C-alpha positions in Angstrom: -0.1 0.0 0.1 2.4 3.1 -1.0 -0.4 5.6 -1.2 -2.9 6.9 1.7 -5.7 5.3 2.2 -9.1 5.4 3.8 -9.7 2.7 6.3 -13.0 2.2 8.2 -13.5 -0.5 10.9 -17.4 -0.9 10.9 -18.7 -2.4 14.0 -22.4 -3.6 13.9 -24.2 -5.8 16.6 -22.9 -9.3 15.2 -20.8 -7.7 12.5 -17.0 -6.1 12.3 -15.8 -5.4 8.8 -12.8 -3.6 8.0 -12.7 -1.2 4.3 -10.3 0.5 2.6 -11.4 3.3 0.3 -14.7 0.8 -1.2 -13.0 -2.4 -0.9 -13.5 -4.9 2.0 -10.3 -6.2 3.9 -11.8 -8.6 6.1 -15.2 -9.4 8.0 -15.9 -11.3 11.3 -19.4 -12.3 12.6 -20.8 -13.6 15.6 -21.8 -17.1 16.2 -25.7 -17.3 16.9 -25.4 -20.9 18.9 -26.4 -19.6 22.1 -29.3 -17.2 21.7 -30.9 -15.8 23.4 -27.7 -14.4 25.2 -26.8 -11.5 27.6 -25.7 -8.1 26.2 -23.0 -8.0 28.1 -21.9 -12.0 26.8 -22.2 -10.2 23.0 -20.3 -7.6 23.9 -17.6 -9.3 25.7 -17.3 -11.8 22.1 -17.5 -8.9 20.0 -14.3 -7.4 21.7 -12.6 -10.5 21.0 -13.6 -10.2 17.5 -12.4 -6.6 17.3 -8.8 -7.3 18.7 -8.8 -10.4 15.9 -9.6 -8.5 12.9 -7.4 -5.7 14.1 -4.1 -8.0 14.7 -4.9 -9.4 11.2 -4.9 -6.4 8.7 -2.6 -4.0 10.8 0.1 -5.0 8.5 -1.8 -3.3 5.7 -2.1 -0.1 7.2 0.4 2.5 6.9 1.2 5.6 8.6 -0.5 8.0 6.3 -3.5 5.7 6.5 -6.5 7.5 7.6 -8.6 5.3 10.3 -11.8 5.8 11.3 -14.5 3.6 13.8 -18.0 3.7 12.3 -20.7 2.7 14.5 -23.7 0.9 13.5 -26.7 -0.2 15.5 -27.2 -1.3 17.8 -24.3 0.9 19.6 -25.6 4.3 18.0 -29.0 5.9 18.0 -30.3 8.3 15.6 -32.4 11.3 15.8 -33.4 14.1 12.7 -34.9 17.1 14.4 -36.0 20.5 13.4 -35.5 23.1 16.0 -37.4 26.3 16.0 -36.5 29.6 18.0 -38.7 33.1 17.6 -38.7 36.3 19.2 -41.0 39.1 18.4 -38.2 41.9 17.8 -36.0 41.1 15.1 -32.7 39.5 15.9 -29.2 38.2 14.1 -29.1 34.4 13.1 -25.2 33.5 14.6 -23.2 30.4 14.8 -23.4 31.1 18.5 -27.3 30.8 18.8 -27.2 27.7 16.3 -24.9 26.1 18.8 -27.0 27.0 21.8 -30.0 25.7 20.2 -28.5 22.6 19.3 -26.8 22.3 23.0 -30.3 22.4 24.1 -31.8 19.4 21.9 -28.9 17.2 22.9 -30.1 17.5 26.7 -33.5 17.0 25.5 -32.8 13.8 23.3 -30.6 12.4 26.4 -33.5 13.1 28.6 -36.0 10.9 26.0 -33.0 7.8 25.6 -32.9 7.9 29.8 -36.6 7.6 29.8 -37.1 5.0 27.2 -34.1 3.1 28.2 -32.7 4.0 31.4 -29.4 5.4 32.3 -27.1 5.2 29.4 -24.3 7.5 28.9 -23.9 8.3 25.5 -21.9 10.8 23.5 -22.8 12.8 20.6 -20.5 10.9 17.3 -22.2 12.9 14.9 -24.0 16.2 13.9 -25.0 17.4 10.7 -27.1 20.4 9.9 -29.0 20.1 6.8 -31.1 23.4 6.4 -31.2 26.8 7.8 -34.7 28.4 7.6 -35.3 32.2 8.4 -38.7 33.5 8.4 -39.7 30.3 6.6 -37.3 30.6 3.7 -34.0 28.4 3.3 -30.9 30.1 3.4 -27.5 28.6 2.6 -25.5 31.1 4.7 -27.6 32.5 7.5 -25.2 33.8 9.9 -25.2 37.3 10.4 -28.4 37.9 8.6 -31.3 39.5 10.7 -35.0 37.6 11.3 -37.7 37.1 13.5 -37.7 33.3 13.6 -35.3 30.7 12.4 -35.7 27.1 12.0 -32.9 24.5 12.2 -33.3 20.8 10.2 -30.5 18.4 11.7 -29.8 15.3 12.1 -27.7 13.2 15.3 -26.4 10.2 16.3 -25.5 9.2 19.8 -22.7 6.6 20.7 -22.7 4.2 23.8 -19.6 6.1 25.6 -18.0 2.9 27.3 -18.2 0.2 24.4 -17.0 3.2 22.1 -14.1 3.8 24.5 -13.5 0.2 24.7 -13.3 -0.7 20.9 -11.1 2.6 20.6 -8.5 1.5 23.2 -8.1 -2.1 21.4 -7.5 -0.4 18.0 -5.1 2.1 19.3 -3.1 -0.7 21.2 -3.0 -2.8 17.8 -2.5 -0.4 15.4 -0.4 2.4 17.5 -2.4 5.1 16.9 -4.2 7.9 18.7 -5.5 9.7 15.5 -8.2 7.4 15.1 -11.9 9.0 14.8 -15.4 7.8 15.3 -18.5 8.3 12.8 -21.6 7.2 12.5 -22.9 4.9 10.0 -24.6 7.2 8.1 -21.9 9.8 8.2 -19.6 7.3 6.4 -22.4 6.5 3.9 -23.4 9.8 3.0 -19.8 11.3 2.9 -17.9 8.4 1.3 -20.1 7.6 -1.1 -22.5 9.1 -3.7 -25.8 8.4 -2.5 -28.8 9.5 -5.1 -32.1 10.0 -3.7 -32.7 6.6 -1.9 -34.8 5.2 1.0 -32.1 2.6 2.8 -33.0 0.0 5.1 -30.2 -1.2 6.9 -31.0 -5.0 8.6 -28.9 -5.8 11.4 -29.1 -8.5 13.9 -30.5 -6.6 16.8 -32.0 -3.6 14.8 -33.5 -2.2 11.4 -32.4 1.2 10.6 -34.2 3.2 8.1 -33.0 6.2 6.3 -33.8 8.7 3.3 -31.0 10.4 1.7 -31.4 13.1 -0.8 -28.6 14.9 -2.8 -26.0 13.3 -0.3 -27.8 14.6 2.8 -29.9 13.1 5.7 -33.7 13.8 5.7 -34.9 11.4 8.0 -33.7 8.5 10.3 -35.6 6.0 12.2 -34.1 2.9 14.6 -36.3 0.0 15.1 -35.6 -2.1 17.7 -36.1 -5.6 15.7 -33.7 -7.3 13.4 -33.1 -10.8 11.9 -31.4 -12.4 14.9 -34.9 -13.3 16.7 -36.0 -15.0 13.3 -33.3 -16.8 12.8 -33.5 -18.4 16.2 -37.0 -19.0 15.6 -35.7 -21.8 13.2 -34.4 -23.9 16.0 -37.7 -23.4 18.3 -40.5 -25.9 18.5 -42.5 -23.5 17.0 -45.2 -24.1 13.9 -44.6 -22.8 10.5 -47.5 -20.4 11.0 -46.2 -19.1 14.1 -43.3 -18.0 12.7 -45.0 -16.5 9.7 -46.8 -14.7 11.9 -43.7 -13.1 14.0 -42.1 -12.3 10.9 -44.9 -10.4 9.2 -45.0 -8.5 12.7 -41.5 -7.6 12.2 -42.2 -6.5 8.6 -44.8 -4.3 9.7 -42.9 -2.8 12.1 -40.2 -2.0 9.6 -42.1 -0.3 6.8 -44.7 1.8 9.3 -42.0 4.5 9.3 -42.9 4.7 5.3 -46.4 5.4 5.8 -46.0 8.0 8.3 -43.2 9.8 5.9 -45.5 9.3 2.5 -48.3 11.3 4.6 -46.0 14.6 4.3 -43.5 13.8 1.7 -43.3 12.3 -2.1 -40.9 9.1 -1.3 -38.2 8.3 -3.3 -38.5 5.0 -5.7 -35.1 4.0 -5.0 -34.6 1.7 -2.2 -31.8 -0.2 -1.2 -32.3 -3.2 1.6 -28.7 -3.9 3.0 -27.3 -5.9 5.3 -23.6 -7.2 5.6 -24.6 -10.9 6.9 -25.4 -13.9 4.7 -27.7 -14.9 7.5 -30.1 -11.7 6.8 -30.8 -12.5 3.3 -33.6 -14.4 3.7 -35.1 -11.6 6.0 -34.3 -9.5 3.4 -36.0 -10.7 0.7 -39.1 -10.8 2.6 -38.6 -7.2 3.7 -38.4 -6.2 -0.3 -41.5 -7.8 -1.4 -43.1 -5.9 1.3 -42.1 -2.7 0.6 -43.0 -3.4 -3.2 -46.3 -3.9 -2.2 -47.0 -0.7 -0.5 -49.7 1.1 -1.7 -48.0 4.6 -1.5 -45.7 4.4 -4.4 -47.1 5.7 -7.6 -44.9 3.5 -9.2 -43.3 0.1 -8.4 -40.2 0.9 -6.8 -36.7 0.0 -7.7 -35.2 -2.3 -5.0 -31.4 -2.8 -4.9 -30.4 -5.7 -2.5 -26.0 -5.3 -2.5 -24.3 -8.1 -1.2 -22.2 -6.0 0.8 -22.5 -2.8 3.1 
């Protein structure tokens, strides 16, 4: 490797993969022999796989390469928000006001996370301001402009602090580097790849993430607490075929419900990608594809792409 490259270590719920630019160098998946297992057990096994894969590829990385740790679900929670601010008298929109509004929203989201899943020490690893609206009009460079009301449309990603630090510690020791940056999966996808107007379904073992990317920018996100792992486990349980079909149907309805909500306010793109980095999920992906194709609000049949890799 003579020239500088972008190295990405992607960590999901049951898989770890390493990418050099757009080429996958290595992948590890966790075995699913002992379901159900505790989250602590999964985490411990994941750390072992991360160390293994880092040792395997460290000779392929030079001192000039940039290294990123990309966190996927369930280690990351995604939020798409629009923040609003108004006054009776005109004021000048400033970067300080933008930072203040975002800081207030950050604290509000942390309260919601605590309410939903209990105490959870997260860190903000991804923030992108999509649009600025002053007096109802979109403004590309709003700083220093006088207004009565402003709104910020943004997407945020929160990572579990403890596991993020643990993974970074392993990678820093193996690679002998202290400049590894942390990104969310959506930052990686939107920044590193040229994504057209697309609805993306990312199937993980524990979660299903849905994102609408338009012109390289994230418009909406949803993270659903259900993935393909439970359905794989059902194959080995004494359920009837009818019960398994019912469970799959319920998961599919949950996964596509978010599109029904978005379609009430937007015209959704017809290009859809159903993505998974684990061959064990391909059967679930095909079922999801069939359900999406039959949704009633598409004026044209959606064009569904099923990449074999991330």
